[in-house]
N, C-alpha and C positions, 0 to 999 in steps of 0.2 A: 321174929321180926320179918315181915314180908317186904319184898322188894317191889316197888311200884315201877311200872313201865309206862308211865304217862309221858306223853309227848310234850316237850317244853313249848311254851308259847312262842309263836313266830315273832321275830323282831318287828318293831313298829313300821319300819320301812326297809326295803332292800336298796342297794345302790342303783339298780335299774329304775325303781320307783322314784328315788330321789332325783335322779337325772331327768326323768320324765316330768316330775313336778317342777323342777327348775325351768325346763323348756316351756311348760305351761304358764308359769308366772311371767317369763320374758315375753311369750306370745300375747298374753293378756295385756301387758303394758304396751306392746307394739300396737295392738288393735285399738286400745284406748287412745293412744296418741293420734290415731288417724281420724278420730271423731272431730269434725270441725266445731270449734267453740261457738261460732255464730248459730249453728243449728240448735244448740241447747237453748239459746235465748229465744229463738223463733217458735220452737214447739217442744218444750221439755217432756210432754206426755205423748209424743209421737211413739208408735209401736217400736220403732228402731231404737229410740232412746230408752224405752222401758226394757227392751231386750238387753241393752248394754248394762243397765243396772242389774238385771237378773243374771246375766253372765258373770258379772263381778261377784255377786253373792254366791253363785254356784262354785266359782273358782276358789273363793275364800273358804267355803264349806269343804271343798275337796282338800284344801291345804290343811284344814283342821283334822279331817278324818284320816289323812295320811299319817298323822302322829298317833292316832288311836289304834292302829293295827287292825286285827281281825274283827274286833267287836264293832267296828264302824262299817263293815261290809254291807249290812242291810240298808244303812243310810245312804251309802254311795250308790248302791244299785237303784234304790228308789229315786234318788235325786237324778241319776243319769237317765232313768226312764222318763221322768217328768220333763227333763231338759230336752230329750229327743222328741217327745210328743208335742212339746210346745213350740219347737222351732218353726214349723210351717205356719203357725198362727200369726207370727210377726209379718209374714208375707201376705197372708189373708187380710189382716188388719190394715196393713199399708195399702193394699190394693183397694180396699173399700174406702179408705180416706183420701186416696189420690184423686184430685179434681179431674184430671184428664190423663188418659193413657195414650202413649204414642202409638202410631199405627203399627200393628203387628205385635203389640205387647201382650204377654200372656195374662190376661186379666183374671178375674177371680176363679174361673173354672179350672184353669191349670193350677192355680194356687190352692184351691179347695181340694183338688185331687191328691195333693201331698198330705193332707190331714189324716185320712185313714191309712195311707201307706206308712208314714212315720209313726202313727199311733199303734199300728199292728207290730212294727218292729220293736217299739218300746214295750208293749205288753208281752210279746214273746221273749224279749230279752230279760224282762223282770221275772217272768214265771217259769220259763223253760230253758232258754239258751242265753246265758249272760253275755256271751261273746257278740250277740247281735247289738248290744248297746254301743260299744265302741265302733263296731262296723257301721251301724246306722248313722251315728254322729259323723263319722268320716265321710260316708256317702252323701250326707246332707251338704257338707262343705265342698267336697270335690264335684258333686253333681249339681246340686241345687244352687248353692251360692255362686259357683263359678259360672253356671249357665246364666244367672241373672246379671252378672257383672257386665257393664258396658251396654246393656240393653235399654237403659233409661226407663225401665219398667217401674214397678211399684216401690222399690227400695233404692236409695241412693247408692252409688258405687262404693262410698266409704263403708257402708254397712255390709254389702256383699263381700268386699275384700276382708274386712275385719272378722266377719263371721266365718269365712273360709279358713283364715289363719287360726282362729280360736277353736273351731270345730276339729281341725286336724290335730291341734295340740291336746285338746281334751281327749280325743280318741286314742292318741298315743299314750297319754297318761293312764287312761282306763285299761288299755291293752296291757300296760305294765302291771296293773293291779289284778289282771285276770287270774293268775295263779293263786293269789290270796282269795279271790272270790270263789274259785273252784274248791279250795280247802274248806271254806266256810259253808259252801253249798253241800259238800259231801258230809260235813259234820252235822248239818241239819237233818239229814236223811237217816 
């Protein structure tokens, strides 16, 4: 009878992952509360509203994948890459739909410049360096969203603030999942 030295499966979540997921859920609810009700009635298909719905779906998916453990890593990484690559599209769409831009507003050229930047971070994070996904998402919040807040540019302040909060919370959660991602990445090789 031979002794097997197989490694037991990792638990579905660690305490750090659980705490980060709890923070993500609280941040999601806080960001959602900041969306003015009247804005939904005036333009439910506005890019900012579509992004809110997409973010809710992304957070719900991350909550499910958290329970699935290592087998959910490819789904999480793919979802995170899509989320990161899509974030600047909300700003581009909002800029294109804004009837008038205030003086000095960073109209589409600045918004368009973010598309290849965040797209490259997403592609590199998916294919080569997974840590770029949470870093890119955090950078979007701390850099892009914060920079847009209070400028009266293409997105309303409620969106920039909510996106900042949610981006940082998602980045923290994905950062907590990185050890699991590394294990799965090494197992693939």
